[in-house]
DRENPA-3360 file (N, C-alpha, C; in nm, 2 decimals, always signed):
BEGIN
1 = XXXXXXXX = +1.83/-0.09/-1.58/+1.71/+0.00/-1.54/+1.67/-0.06/-1.40 ~ +1.63/+0.03/-1.31/+1.59/-0.01/-1.18/+1.45/-0.08/-1.18 ~ +1.43/-0.16/-1.08/+1.31/-0.24/-1.07/+1.21/-0.15/-0.98 ~ +1.10/-0.11/-1.04/+1.00/-0.03/-0.97/+0.88/-0.10/-0.94 ~ +0.88/-0.23/-0.95/+0.76/-0.31/-0.92/+0.74/-0.32/-0.77 ~ +0.63/-0.36/-0.72/+0.60/-0.38/-0.58/+0.64/-0.52/-0.54 ~ +0.65/-0.61/-0.63/+0.67/-0.75/-0.60/+0.80/-0.77/-0.52 ~ +0.79/-0.83/-0.40/+0.90/-0.86/-0.32/+0.95/-0.75/-0.23;
9 = XXXXXXXX = +0.89/-0.63/-0.24/+0.94/-0.52/-0.17/+0.89/-0.52/-0.02 ~ +0.97/-0.45/+0.06/+0.93/-0.43/+0.20/+0.86/-0.29/+0.21 ~ +0.75/-0.29/+0.27/+0.66/-0.17/+0.28/+0.64/-0.13/+0.43 ~ +0.66/+0.00/+0.46/+0.62/+0.05/+0.59/+0.50/+0.15/+0.58 ~ +0.40/+0.12/+0.65/+0.28/+0.21/+0.64/+0.25/+0.27/+0.78 ~ +0.27/+0.40/+0.79/+0.23/+0.47/+0.92/+0.08/+0.49/+0.92 ~ +0.02/+0.45/+1.02/-0.13/+0.46/+1.03/-0.19/+0.35/+0.94 ~ -0.12/+0.23/+0.95/-0.16/+0.12/+0.86/-0.26/+0.02/+0.91;
17 = XXXXXXXX = -0.32/+0.05/+1.02/-0.41/-0.05/+1.09/-0.55/-0.06/+1.02 ~ -0.60/+0.05/+0.98/-0.74/+0.06/+0.93/-0.76/+0.17/+0.83 ~ -0.88/+0.18/+0.78/-0.92/+0.29/+0.69/-0.82/+0.29/+0.57 ~ -0.78/+0.40/+0.52/-0.69/+0.41/+0.40/-0.56/+0.33/+0.42 ~ -0.50/+0.34/+0.54/-0.38/+0.27/+0.56/-0.39/+0.12/+0.56 ~ -0.50/+0.07/+0.62/-0.53/-0.07/+0.63/-0.56/-0.13/+0.49 ~ -0.63/-0.05/+0.41/-0.66/-0.10/+0.27/-0.53/-0.10/+0.19 ~ -0.45/+0.00/+0.21/-0.32/+0.00/+0.14/-0.23/-0.12/+0.17;
25 = XXXXXXXX = -0.23/-0.16/+0.30/-0.15/-0.27/+0.35/-0.20/-0.40/+0.28 ~ -0.33/-0.42/+0.27/-0.39/-0.53/+0.20/-0.36/-0.53/+0.05 ~ -0.38/-0.41/-0.01/-0.36/-0.40/-0.15/-0.22/-0.43/-0.19 ~ -0.12/-0.37/-0.12/+0.02/-0.39/-0.16/+0.06/-0.53/-0.14 ~ +0.01/-0.60/-0.04/+0.03/-0.74/-0.02/-0.02/-0.82/-0.13 ~ -0.14/-0.79/-0.18/-0.20/-0.86/-0.29/-0.13/-0.83/-0.42 ~ -0.06/-0.72/-0.43/+0.02/-0.68/-0.55/+0.16/-0.75/-0.54 ~ +0.19/-0.82/-0.44/+0.31/-0.90/-0.43/+0.42/-0.85/-0.34;
33 = XXXXXXXX = +0.39/-0.75/-0.26/+0.49/-0.70/-0.16/+0.54/-0.82/-0.08 ~ +0.67/-0.82/-0.05/+0.72/-0.93/+0.03/+0.70/-0.92/+0.18 ~ +0.69/-0.79/+0.23/+0.66/-0.77/+0.37/+0.60/-0.64/+0.39 ~ +0.51/-0.63/+0.49/+0.44/-0.50/+0.53/+0.45/-0.48/+0.68 ~ +0.51/-0.36/+0.71/+0.51/-0.32/+0.85/+0.39/-0.23/+0.87 ~ +0.31/-0.26/+0.97/+0.18/-0.19/+1.00/+0.20/-0.11/+1.13 ~ +0.21/+0.02/+1.12/+0.21/+0.10/+1.24/+0.07/+0.14/+1.28 ~ +0.06/+0.16/+1.41/-0.07/+0.21/+1.47/-0.03/+0.30/+1.59;
41 = XXXXXXXX = -0.12/+0.39/+1.62/-0.09/+0.49/+1.72/-0.12/+0.45/+1.86 ~ -0.24/+0.40/+1.89/-0.29/+0.38/+2.02/-0.34/+0.24/+2.04 ~ -0.37/+0.20/+2.17/-0.43/+0.07/+2.20/-0.56/+0.05/+2.13 ~ -0.63/+0.16/+2.10/-0.76/+0.15/+2.04/-0.76/+0.09/+1.90 ~ -0.64/+0.10/+1.84/-0.63/+0.05/+1.70/-0.56/-0.09/+1.70 ~ -0.52/-0.14/+1.82/-0.44/-0.26/+1.82/-0.51/-0.38/+1.75 ~ -0.64/-0.39/+1.78/-0.72/-0.51/+1.72/-0.73/-0.49/+1.57 ~ -0.75/-0.37/+1.52/-0.75/-0.35/+1.38/-0.61/-0.38/+1.31;
49 = XXXXXXXX = -0.51/-0.34/+1.38/-0.37/-0.37/+1.33/-0.35/-0.52/+1.32 ~ -0.40/-0.59/+1.42/-0.38/-0.74/+1.42/-0.47/-0.80/+1.30 ~ -0.59/-0.75/+1.28/-0.67/-0.80/+1.17/-0.60/-0.77/+1.04 ~ -0.55/-0.65/+1.02/-0.48/-0.62/+0.90/-0.35/-0.71/+0.88 ~ -0.28/-0.73/+0.99/-0.16/-0.82/+0.98/-0.20/-0.96/+0.93 ~ -0.31/-1.01/+0.98/-0.35/-1.15/+0.94/-0.39/-1.14/+0.79 ~ -0.46/-1.04/+0.75/-0.50/-1.03/+0.61/-0.38/-1.02/+0.51 ~ -0.28/-0.94/+0.56/-0.15/-0.93/+0.48/-0.08/-1.06/+0.47;
57 = XXXXXXXX = -0.08/-1.14/+0.58/-0.01/-1.27/+0.57/-0.09/-1.37/+0.49 ~ -0.22/-1.35/+0.49/-0.31/-1.44/+0.41/-0.29/-1.42/+0.26 ~ -0.24/-1.29/+0.23/-0.22/-1.26/+0.09/-0.08/-1.30/+0.05 ~ +0.00/-1.36/+0.14/+0.13/-1.41/+0.11/+0.25/-1.33/+0.15 ~ +0.23/-1.22/+0.22/+0.34/-1.14/+0.26/+0.37/-1.16/+0.41 ~ +0.49/-1.13/+0.45/+0.53/-1.13/+0.59/+0.47/-1.00/+0.64 ~ +0.44/-0.99/+0.77/+0.39/-0.87/+0.83/+0.43/-0.86/+0.98 ~ +0.43/-0.74/+1.03/+0.45/-0.71/+1.17/+0.38/-0.58/+1.20;
65 = XXXXXXXX = +0.34/-0.57/+1.33/+0.27/-0.45/+1.38/+0.36/-0.38/+1.48 ~ +0.35/-0.24/+1.48/+0.43/-0.16/+1.57/+0.35/-0.05/+1.62 ~ +0.34/-0.03/+1.75/+0.27/+0.08/+1.81/+0.37/+0.20/+1.84 ~ +0.33/+0.32/+1.81/+0.41/+0.43/+1.84/+0.34/+0.56/+1.82 ~ +0.36/+0.66/+1.91/+0.32/+0.80/+1.89/+0.43/+0.87/+1.81 ~ +0.40/+0.90/+1.68/+0.50/+0.95/+1.59/+0.52/+1.10/+1.61 ~ +0.47/+1.16/+1.71/+0.49/+1.31/+1.73/+0.63/+1.33/+1.79 ~ +0.70/+1.23/+1.83/+0.84/+1.24/+1.88/+0.93/+1.19/+1.78;
73 = XXXXXXXX = +1.04/+1.26/+1.75/+1.14/+1.22/+1.65/+1.20/+1.08/+1.68 ~ +1.22/+1.06/+1.81/+1.28/+0.93/+1.85/+1.19/+0.81/+1.82 ~ +1.06/+0.83/+1.83/+0.97/+0.72/+1.80/+0.97/+0.69/+1.65 ~ +0.98/+0.79/+1.57/+0.99/+0.77/+1.42/+1.12/+0.69/+1.39 ~ +1.22/+0.73/+1.45/+1.35/+0.67/+1.43/+1.34/+0.52/+1.47 ~ +1.28/+0.50/+1.58/+1.26/+0.36/+1.63/+1.17/+0.28/+1.54 ~ +1.07/+0.34/+1.49/+0.98/+0.26/+1.40/+1.06/+0.21/+1.28 ~ +1.14/+0.29/+1.22/+1.22/+0.25/+1.10/+1.32/+0.14/+1.14;
81 = XXXXXXXX = +1.38/+0.16/+1.26/+1.48/+0.06/+1.31/+1.41/-0.07/+1.34 ~ +1.29/-0.07/+1.40/+1.22/-0.19/+1.43/+1.17/-0.26/+1.31 ~ +1.13/-0.18/+1.21/+1.09/-0.24/+1.08/+1.20/-0.32/+1.02 ~ +1.32/-0.25/+1.01/+1.43/-0.31/+0.95/+1.47/-0.44/+1.02 ~ +1.47/-0.44/+1.16/+1.51/-0.56/+1.23/+1.41/-0.67/+1.21 ~ +1.28/-0.64/+1.20/+1.18/-0.75/+1.19/+1.16/-0.80/+1.04 ~ +1.16/-0.70/+0.95/+1.12/-0.74/+0.81/+1.23/-0.71/+0.70 ~ +1.33/-0.64/+0.74/+1.43/-0.59/+0.64/+1.42/-0.44/+0.61;
89 = XXXXXXXX = +1.52/-0.39/+0.56/+1.52/-0.25/+0.52/+1.41/-0.21/+0.43 ~ +1.33/-0.11/+0.46/+1.21/-0.08/+0.37/+1.25/-0.03/+0.23 ~ +1.17/-0.06/+0.14/+1.18/+0.00/+0.00/+1.08/+0.11/-0.02 ~ +0.96/+0.09/+0.05/+0.85/+0.18/+0.03/+0.80/+0.23/+0.17 ~ +0.79/+0.36/+0.18/+0.74/+0.41/+0.31/+0.62/+0.51/+0.28 ~ +0.51/+0.48/+0.34/+0.38/+0.56/+0.32/+0.33/+0.61/+0.45 ~ +0.31/+0.74/+0.46/+0.26/+0.80/+0.59/+0.12/+0.85/+0.57 ~ +0.02/+0.78/+0.63/-0.12/+0.82/+0.63/-0.16/+0.90/+0.75;
97 = XXXXXXXX = -0.07/+0.92/+0.84/-0.11/+0.98/+0.97/-0.16/+1.12/+0.96 ~ -0.26/+1.16/+1.03/-0.32/+1.29/+1.02/-0.42/+1.32/+1.13 ~ -0.45/+1.44/+1.16/-0.55/+1.48/+1.26/-0.63/+1.60/+1.21 ~ -0.76/+1.59/+1.22/-0.85/+1.69/+1.17/-0.90/+1.77/+1.28 ~ -0.91/+1.90/+1.27/-0.98/+1.99/+1.36/-1.05/+2.10/+1.27 ~ -1.18/+2.11/+1.29/-1.26/+2.21/+1.22/-1.30/+2.31/+1.33 ~ -1.25/+2.43/+1.33/-1.28/+2.52/+1.43/-1.24/+2.66/+1.39 ~ -1.31/+2.77/+1.43/-1.27/+2.90/+1.40/-1.13/+2.93/+1.46;
105 = XXXXXXXX = -1.05/+3.00/+1.39/-0.91/+3.04/+1.44/-0.92/+3.10/+1.58 ~ -1.02/+3.19/+1.60/-1.03/+3.26/+1.72/-1.06/+3.17/+1.84 ~ -1.10/+3.05/+1.82/-1.13/+2.96/+1.93/-1.03/+2.85/+1.95 ~ -0.92/+2.85/+1.87/-0.82/+2.74/+1.88/-0.72/+2.78/+1.98 ~ -0.70/+2.69/+2.08/-0.61/+2.71/+2.19/-0.47/+2.68/+2.14 ~ -0.37/+2.72/+2.22/-0.23/+2.69/+2.19/-0.21/+2.54/+2.20 ~ -0.27/+2.48/+2.29/-0.25/+2.33/+2.30/-0.30/+2.26/+2.18 ~ -0.42/+2.30/+2.13/-0.48/+2.24/+2.01/-0.38/+2.27/+1.89;
113 = XXXXXXXX = -0.33/+2.39/+1.88/-0.24/+2.42/+1.77/-0.12/+2.33/+1.78 ~ -0.06/+2.32/+1.89/+0.06/+2.24/+1.91/+0.04/+2.10/+1.87 ~ -0.08/+2.04/+1.91/-0.11/+1.90/+1.88/-0.12/+1.88/+1.73 ~ -0.20/+1.97/+1.67/-0.22/+1.97/+1.52/-0.08/+1.97/+1.45 ~ +0.00/+2.06/+1.49/+0.13/+2.08/+1.43/+0.22/+1.96/+1.45 ~ +0.21/+1.90/+1.57/+0.29/+1.78/+1.60/+0.25/+1.66/+1.51 ~ +0.12/+1.64/+1.50/+0.07/+1.53/+1.42/+0.09/+1.54/+1.27 ~ +0.05/+1.66/+1.22/+0.04/+1.68/+1.08/+0.17/+1.73/+1.01;
121 = XXXXXXXX = +0.25/+1.80/+1.08/+0.37/+1.86/+1.02/+0.50/+1.79/+1.08 ~ +0.51/+1.80/+1.21/+0.64/+1.74/+1.28/+0.66/+1.59/+1.25 ~ +0.55/+1.51/+1.26/+0.57/+1.37/+1.24/+0.60/+1.34/+1.09 ~ +0.54/+1.42/+1.00/+0.56/+1.41/+0.86/+0.71/+1.44/+0.83 ~ +0.76/+1.55/+0.89/+0.90/+1.58/+0.86/+0.99/+1.47/+0.90 ~ +0.98/+1.42/+1.03/+1.07/+1.32/+1.07/+1.05/+1.18/+1.01 ~ +0.92/+1.16/+0.96/+0.90/+1.04/+0.88/+0.98/+1.05/+0.75 ~ +0.98/+1.16/+0.68/+1.06/+1.18/+0.56/+1.21/+1.17/+0.59;
129 = XXXXXXXX = +1.25/+1.23/+0.70/+1.39/+1.23/+0.74/+1.44/+1.08/+0.75 ~ +1.36/+1.00/+0.83/+1.40/+0.86/+0.85/+1.39/+0.78/+0.73 ~ +1.29/+0.81/+0.64/+1.29/+0.75/+0.51/+1.41/+0.77/+0.43 ~ +1.46/+0.89/+0.43/+1.58/+0.93/+0.36/+1.70/+0.86/+0.42 ~ +1.70/+0.83/+0.55/+1.82/+0.76/+0.61/+1.81/+0.61/+0.59 ~ +1.69/+0.56/+0.58/+1.67/+0.41/+0.60/+1.63/+0.34/+0.47 ~ +1.56/+0.40/+0.38/+1.51/+0.33/+0.26/+1.63/+0.28/+0.17 ~ +1.60/+0.17/+0.11/+1.69/+0.12/+0.01/+1.70/+0.22/-0.11;
137 = XXXXXXXX = +1.81/+0.21/-0.18/+1.82/+0.29/-0.30/+1.70/+0.26/-0.39 ~ +1.66/+0.36/-0.47/+1.54/+0.35/-0.56/+1.41/+0.32/-0.48 ~ +1.41/+0.37/-0.36/+1.29/+0.36/-0.28/+1.18/+0.46/-0.31 ~ +1.07/+0.45/-0.25/+0.95/+0.54/-0.27/+0.90/+0.59/-0.14 ~ +0.86/+0.72/-0.13/+0.80/+0.77/-0.01/+0.67/+0.85/-0.05 ~ +0.56/+0.83/+0.02/+0.44/+0.91/-0.01/+0.38/+0.95/+0.12 ~ +0.34/+1.07/+0.13/+0.27/+1.13/+0.24/+0.13/+1.17/+0.21 ~ +0.03/+1.13/+0.29/-0.11/+1.17/+0.26/-0.13/+1.31/+0.33;
145 = XXXXXXXX = -0.18/+1.40/+0.25/-0.21/+1.54/+0.30/-0.36/+1.56/+0.28 ~ -0.40/+1.67/+0.22/-0.54/+1.70/+0.20/-0.57/+1.79/+0.08 ~ -0.68/+1.77/+0.02/-0.72/+1.86/-0.09/-0.76/+2.00/-0.05 ~ -0.77/+2.02/+0.09/-0.79/+2.15/+0.14/-0.67/+2.24/+0.11 ~ -0.56/+2.19/+0.07/-0.45/+2.27/+0.03/-0.48/+2.35/-0.10 ~ -0.58/+2.31/-0.17/-0.63/+2.38/-0.28/-0.76/+2.45/-0.26 ~ -0.80/+2.47/-0.13/-0.93/+2.53/-0.10/-0.91/+2.67/-0.04 ~ -1.01/+2.75/-0.05/-1.02/+2.89/+0.01/-1.14/+2.88/+0.10;
153 = XXXXXXXX = -1.12/+2.84/+0.22/-1.23/+2.80/+0.31/-1.20/+2.84/+0.46 ~ -1.30/+2.87/+0.54/-1.28/+2.89/+0.68/-1.27/+2.76/+0.76 ~ -1.23/+2.78/+0.89/-1.24/+2.67/+0.99/-1.14/+2.56/+0.99 ~ -1.06/+2.55/+0.88/-0.96/+2.44/+0.87/-0.82/+2.50/+0.88 ~ -0.80/+2.62/+0.94/-0.67/+2.68/+0.94/-0.57/+2.59/+1.00 ~ -0.60/+2.52/+1.12/-0.50/+2.44/+1.19/-0.48/+2.31/+1.12 ~ -0.58/+2.26/+1.04/-0.56/+2.13/+0.97/-0.49/+2.15/+0.84 ~ -0.55/+2.22/+0.75/-0.48/+2.25/+0.62/-0.35/+2.32/+0.64;
161 = XXXXXXXX = -0.35/+2.41/+0.74/-0.23/+2.49/+0.77/-0.11/+2.41/+0.82 ~ -0.14/+2.30/+0.89/-0.03/+2.22/+0.94/+0.00/+2.10/+0.84 ~ -0.08/+2.08/+0.75/-0.05/+1.99/+0.64/+0.03/+2.06/+0.53 ~ +0.01/+2.19/+0.51/+0.08/+2.26/+0.41/+0.23/+2.25/+0.40 ~ +0.30/+2.25/+0.52/+0.44/+2.24/+0.51/+0.49/+2.11/+0.45 ~ +0.41/+2.01/+0.44/+0.45/+1.88/+0.39/+0.48/+1.90/+0.24 ~ +0.41/+2.00/+0.17/+0.44/+2.02/+0.03/+0.59/+2.06/+0.01 ~ +0.64/+2.15/+0.10/+0.78/+2.18/+0.08/+0.87/+2.07/+0.13;
169 = XXXXXXXX = +0.83/+2.01/+0.24/+0.91/+1.89/+0.28/+0.93/+1.80/+0.17 ~ +0.82/+1.77/+0.09/+0.83/+1.68/-0.02/+0.92/+1.73/-0.13 ~ +0.91/+1.85/-0.16/+1.00/+1.91/-0.27/+1.15/+1.90/-0.22 ~ +1.17/+1.94/-0.10/+1.31/+1.93/-0.05/+1.37/+1.79/-0.05 ~ +1.29/+1.70/+0.01/+1.33/+1.56/+0.02/+1.36/+1.50/-0.12 ~ +1.27/+1.54/-0.22/+1.29/+1.48/-0.35/+1.43/+1.52/-0.41 ~ +1.47/+1.64/-0.38/+1.60/+1.69/-0.43/+1.71/+1.62/-0.35 ~ +1.69/+1.61/-0.22/+1.80/+1.55/-0.14/+1.82/+1.40/-0.15;
177 = XXXXXXXX = +1.71/+1.33/-0.18/+1.71/+1.19/-0.18/+1.72/+1.14/-0.33 ~ +1.70/+1.23/-0.42/+1.70/+1.19/-0.56/+1.83/+1.12/-0.61 ~ +1.94/+1.16/-0.56/+2.07/+1.10/-0.61/+2.08/+0.96/-0.57 ~ +1.99/+0.91/-0.48/+1.98/+0.76/-0.45/+1.87/+0.70/-0.52 ~ +1.80/+0.77/-0.61/+1.69/+0.71/-0.69/+1.56/+0.70/-0.61 ~ +1.55/+0.78/-0.50/+1.43/+0.77/-0.42/+1.34/+0.88/-0.47 ~ +1.21/+0.84/-0.49/+1.11/+0.94/-0.53/+1.02/+0.97/-0.41 ~ +0.98/+1.10/-0.40/+0.90/+1.15/-0.29/+0.78/+1.22/-0.34;
185 = XXXXXXXX = +0.66/+1.18/-0.29/+0.54/+1.25/-0.33/+0.45/+1.27/-0.21 ~ +0.35/+1.35/-0.24/+0.24/+1.37/-0.14/+0.11/+1.36/-0.22 ~ +0.01/+1.31/-0.16/-0.12/+1.29/-0.22/-0.23/+1.36/-0.13 ~ -0.32/+1.44/-0.19/-0.42/+1.51/-0.12/-0.56/+1.46/-0.15 ~ -0.61/+1.36/-0.08/-0.75/+1.32/-0.11/-0.85/+1.43/-0.08 ~ -0.97/+1.42/-0.14/-1.08/+1.50/-0.09/-1.13/+1.45/+0.04 ~ -1.24/+1.51/+0.09/-1.30/+1.46/+0.22/-1.33/+1.31/+0.20 ~ -1.27/+1.23/+0.29/-1.29/+1.08/+0.27/-1.39/+1.02/+0.36;
193 = XXXXXXXX = -1.46/+0.92/+0.31/-1.56/+0.85/+0.39/-1.49/+0.75/+0.49 ~ -1.45/+0.81/+0.60/-1.39/+0.73/+0.71/-1.45/+0.79/+0.84 ~ -1.43/+0.71/+0.95/-1.48/+0.76/+1.08/-1.42/+0.89/+1.12 ~ -1.30/+0.93/+1.06/-1.24/+1.06/+1.10/-1.31/+1.18/+1.05 ~ -1.39/+1.16/+0.94/-1.45/+1.27/+0.87/-1.57/+1.32/+0.95 ~ -1.66/+1.23/+0.98/-1.79/+1.27/+1.03/-1.80/+1.35/+1.16 ~ -1.72/+1.32/+1.26/-1.73/+1.39/+1.39/-1.70/+1.54/+1.38 ~ -1.62/+1.58/+1.28/-1.58/+1.72/+1.27/-1.68/+1.80/+1.19;
201 = XXXXXXXX = -1.78/+1.73/+1.13/-1.87/+1.80/+1.04/-2.02/+1.79/+1.09 ~ -2.09/+1.90/+1.07/-2.24/+1.90/+1.09/-2.31/+1.84/+0.97 ~ -2.44/+1.82/+0.99/-2.52/+1.76/+0.88/-2.51/+1.84/+0.75 ~ -2.52/+1.97/+0.76/-2.52/+2.06/+0.65/-2.38/+2.05/+0.57 ~ -2.28/+2.05/+0.65/-2.14/+2.04/+0.59/-2.12/+1.90/+0.52 ~ -2.17/+1.79/+0.59/-2.16/+1.66/+0.53/-2.23/+1.66/+0.39 ~ -2.35/+1.72/+0.39/-2.43/+1.72/+0.27/-2.36/+1.80/+0.16 ~ -2.30/+1.91/+0.20/-2.22/+1.99/+0.10/-2.10/+1.91/+0.04;
209 = XXXXXXXX = -2.02/+1.85/+0.13/-1.91/+1.78/+0.09/-1.95/+1.66/-0.01 ~ -2.06/+1.60/+0.02/-2.11/+1.49/-0.06/-2.16/+1.53/-0.20 ~ -2.17/+1.66/-0.22/-2.21/+1.71/-0.35/-2.11/+1.81/-0.42 ~ -2.00/+1.83/-0.35/-1.91/+1.94/-0.40/-1.82/+1.90/-0.51 ~ -1.79/+1.77/-0.52/-1.69/+1.73/-0.63/-1.77/+1.71/-0.76 ~ -1.70/+1.73/-0.87/-1.76/+1.72/-1.00/-1.81/+1.58/-1.03 ~ -1.75/+1.48/-0.97/-1.79/+1.34/-0.99/-1.86/+1.29/-0.87 ~ -1.92/+1.37/-0.78/-1.98/+1.32/-0.66/-2.08/+1.22/-0.68;
217 = XXXXXXXX = -2.17/+1.24/-0.78/-2.28/+1.15/-0.79/-2.24/+1.01/-0.84 ~ -2.12/+1.00/-0.89/-2.07/+0.87/-0.93/-1.99/+0.80/-0.82 ~ -1.97/+0.86/-0.71/-1.90/+0.80/-0.60/-1.99/+0.72/-0.51 ~ -1.94/+0.61/-0.45/-2.02/+0.53/-0.37/-2.09/+0.61/-0.26 ~ -2.02/+0.71/-0.20/-2.07/+0.78/-0.09/-2.09/+0.93/-0.12 ~ -2.05/+0.98/-0.23/-2.05/+1.12/-0.26/-1.92/+1.18/-0.22 ~ -1.85/+1.12/-0.13/-1.72/+1.17/-0.08/-1.61/+1.09/-0.16 ~ -1.48/+1.12/-0.12/-1.37/+1.04/-0.18/-1.37/+0.91/-0.10;
225 = XXXXXXXX = -1.38/+0.80/-0.18/-1.38/+0.67/-0.12/-1.23/+0.62/-0.11 ~ -1.19/+0.56/+0.00/-1.06/+0.51/+0.01/-1.02/+0.42/-0.10 ~ -1.11/+0.35/-0.16/-1.08/+0.26/-0.27/-1.04/+0.33/-0.39 ~ -1.07/+0.46/-0.40/-1.03/+0.54/-0.52/-0.90/+0.61/-0.50 ~ -0.85/+0.61/-0.38/-0.71/+0.67/-0.35/-0.60/+0.56/-0.36 ~ -0.63/+0.44/-0.32/-0.53/+0.33/-0.31/-0.46/+0.32/-0.45 ~ -0.53/+0.31/-0.56/-0.46/+0.29/-0.69/-0.36/+0.40/-0.72 ~ -0.39/+0.52/-0.68/-0.30/+0.63/-0.70/-0.17/+0.62/-0.62;
233 = XXXXXXXX = -0.19/+0.58/-0.49/-0.07/+0.56/-0.41/+0.01/+0.44/-0.46 ~ -0.06/+0.34/-0.50/+0.01/+0.22/-0.55/+0.09/+0.26/-0.67 ~ +0.04/+0.34/-0.76/+0.11/+0.39/-0.88/+0.23/+0.47/-0.84 ~ +0.21/+0.57/-0.75/+0.32/+0.66/-0.71/+0.44/+0.58/-0.64 ~ +0.41/+0.47/-0.58/+0.52/+0.40/-0.51/+0.57/+0.28/-0.60 ~ +0.53/+0.28/-0.73/+0.58/+0.18/-0.82/+0.62/+0.24/-0.95 ~ +0.53/+0.21/-1.05/+0.57/+0.26/-1.19/+0.56/+0.41/-1.20 ~ +0.50/+0.48/-1.11/+0.49/+0.63/-1.11/+0.61/+0.70/-1.05;
241 = XXXXXXXX = +0.72/+0.63/-1.03/+0.84/+0.68/-0.97/+0.90/+0.81/-1.03 ~ +0.88/+0.83/-1.16/+0.93/+0.94/-1.23/+0.87/+1.07/-1.18 ~ +0.75/+1.06/-1.12/+0.68/+1.18/-1.06/+0.74/+1.20/-0.92 ~ +0.81/+1.30/-0.90/+0.87/+1.32/-0.76/+0.87/+1.47/-0.73 ~ +0.87/+1.50/-0.60/+0.86/+1.63/-0.55/+0.73/+1.70/-0.57 ~ +0.63/+1.62/-0.60/+0.49/+1.68/-0.63/+0.39/+1.65/-0.52 ~ +0.30/+1.74/-0.51/+0.18/+1.71/-0.43/+0.06/+1.70/-0.52 ~ -0.01/+1.59/-0.53/-0.12/+1.57/-0.62/-0.25/+1.56/-0.55;
249 = XXXXXXXX = -0.34/+1.64/-0.59/-0.48/+1.64/-0.53/-0.57/+1.54/-0.61 ~ -0.62/+1.45/-0.54/-0.70/+1.34/-0.60/-0.84/+1.34/-0.53 ~ -0.94/+1.40/-0.60/-1.06/+1.43/-0.53/-1.19/+1.44/-0.61 ~ -1.18/+1.39/-0.73/-1.30/+1.39/-0.82/-1.35/+1.52/-0.86 ~ -1.26/+1.62/-0.86/-1.30/+1.76/-0.90/-1.36/+1.84/-0.78 ~ -1.30/+1.82/-0.66/-1.34/+1.89/-0.54/-1.27/+2.02/-0.53 ~ -1.14/+2.02/-0.54/-1.06/+2.15/-0.54/-0.94/+2.13/-0.64 ~ -0.88/+2.24/-0.67/-0.76/+2.23/-0.75/-0.67/+2.35/-0.72;
257 = X = -0.55/+2.35/-0.77/-0.46/+2.47/-0.75/-0.45/+2.55/-0.87;
% end
């Protein structure tokens, strides 16, 4: 029977410098991961990436940081190659990368749409592609999407709409990679209490989101806390390997399908 534990495994986290990705890096290191590759997008996140690297090493795992704009296929290919060269071939690949835009469809420019599509759909496609090419047998892949995939709402067409293709990418990849024992999932948190959430929302919208989930009053912030998402991703990339090809919405009763 295959080993599905995290202990000793090499993990690659896209968007792993801070927020959900940073907490995942620390958590998986604490769970016994042997090495963690921490990707970050821009110079603005370099200090956070370094802080996370030190925390991962303090937990006993090897670590390395890699900067890349993953909206180009070549950059994604290089990220996997650099990870393999520095830390070994990955066993687990987690993609937390995403970009939010809340705006009426009639006001969205072509440039805005192209950027949203590049970050949310194109980068996810090529991350899955390279995971399929580079992961060890019996590997695990998880992509972070959004619970808005289960919502009927205005203003998020370019966000939820460019995350939506990841559902099918996940199904297809699970079929194509399954013969090597690789499981592929996507997880859709509710609105998360991170710095990415608040700039897109007005005060009324923030108040609504903080009360919209069935379990909102039991949350630290009323929103989805990153601490509540990490255990689900940890499970999906370890003992939860038998769940594959699925998009799971984890949001305290915010939306469903």
